[in-house]
C-alpha positions as CSV (number, residue, x, y, z in Angstrom):
1,M,76.9,-77.4,-218.9
2,I,80.1,-76.0,-220.2
3,E,81.5,-76.3,-223.8
4,P,85.3,-76.9,-223.4
5,K,85.6,-77.5,-227.2
6,A,83.2,-76.7,-230.0
7,G,80.4,-79.3,-230.0
8,I,81.6,-81.0,-226.7
9,F,79.4,-80.3,-223.7
10,L,80.1,-81.4,-220.1
11,G,77.8,-81.3,-217.1
12,S,75.8,-83.1,-214.5
13,M,72.1,-83.4,-215.0
14,T,69.1,-85.6,-214.2
15,A,68.2,-88.6,-216.4
16,R,65.1,-86.7,-217.6
17,I,67.2,-83.7,-218.8
18,R,69.8,-86.1,-220.3
19,D,67.1,-87.8,-222.3
20,E,65.5,-84.6,-223.5
21,L,68.9,-83.3,-224.7
22,W,69.5,-86.6,-226.5
23,L,66.2,-86.3,-228.4
24,K,67.0,-82.7,-229.4
25,A,70.5,-83.7,-230.6
26,V,69.4,-86.6,-232.8
27,K,66.0,-85.3,-234.1
28,G,66.0,-84.9,-237.8
29,Q,69.7,-85.6,-238.2
30,Q,70.7,-86.7,-241.7
31,S,74.5,-86.8,-241.1
32,G,77.0,-86.5,-238.3
33,A,77.3,-88.4,-235.1
34,C,76.4,-88.0,-231.4
35,F,77.8,-89.7,-228.3
36,Q,76.4,-89.3,-224.8
37,A,78.0,-90.9,-221.7
38,W,77.0,-90.7,-218.0
39,R,78.0,-92.1,-214.7
40,S,76.5,-95.4,-213.9
41,P,77.1,-98.3,-211.4
42,T,78.5,-100.6,-214.1
43,E,81.9,-102.4,-214.3
44,Q,83.4,-99.4,-216.1
45,G,81.5,-96.8,-214.2
46,F,79.5,-95.4,-217.1
47,Q,76.8,-96.0,-219.7
48,F,76.5,-94.4,-223.1
49,R,74.6,-94.2,-226.4
50,T,75.6,-93.3,-229.9
51,F,73.9,-92.1,-233.0
52,G,75.1,-91.8,-236.6
53,E,78.4,-92.7,-238.3
54,A,81.6,-91.8,-236.5
55,T,85.3,-92.5,-237.3
56,R,85.6,-94.4,-234.0
57,Q,83.2,-97.2,-233.0
58,I,82.5,-98.5,-229.6
59,V,82.7,-102.3,-229.4
60,E,82.0,-104.7,-226.6
61,F,84.8,-107.2,-225.8
62,E,84.3,-109.7,-223.0
63,G,82.0,-107.3,-221.1
64,L,84.0,-104.2,-221.6
65,Y,83.5,-101.4,-224.0
66,L,86.5,-100.4,-226.1
67,V,87.1,-97.8,-228.9
68,A,87.9,-99.2,-232.4
69,I,89.4,-97.0,-235.0
70,S,89.0,-98.1,-238.6
71,K,92.1,-98.4,-240.8
72,E,90.4,-96.6,-243.7
């Protein structure tokens, strides 16, 4: 994996490694947020999972996932 920006990691890995990294990222977290996305044969070509509170929320609209930014 490479880290093009602090805290942002990109790479290609197996589902097992992806799941292990996810568990390490969220284990014991009291604050912050995590987002993980990977290629998948879905309508948009990816799947994802999120953890914690973030300024942007992923919402489902008519079968598509969109990013919602709060006005606060």
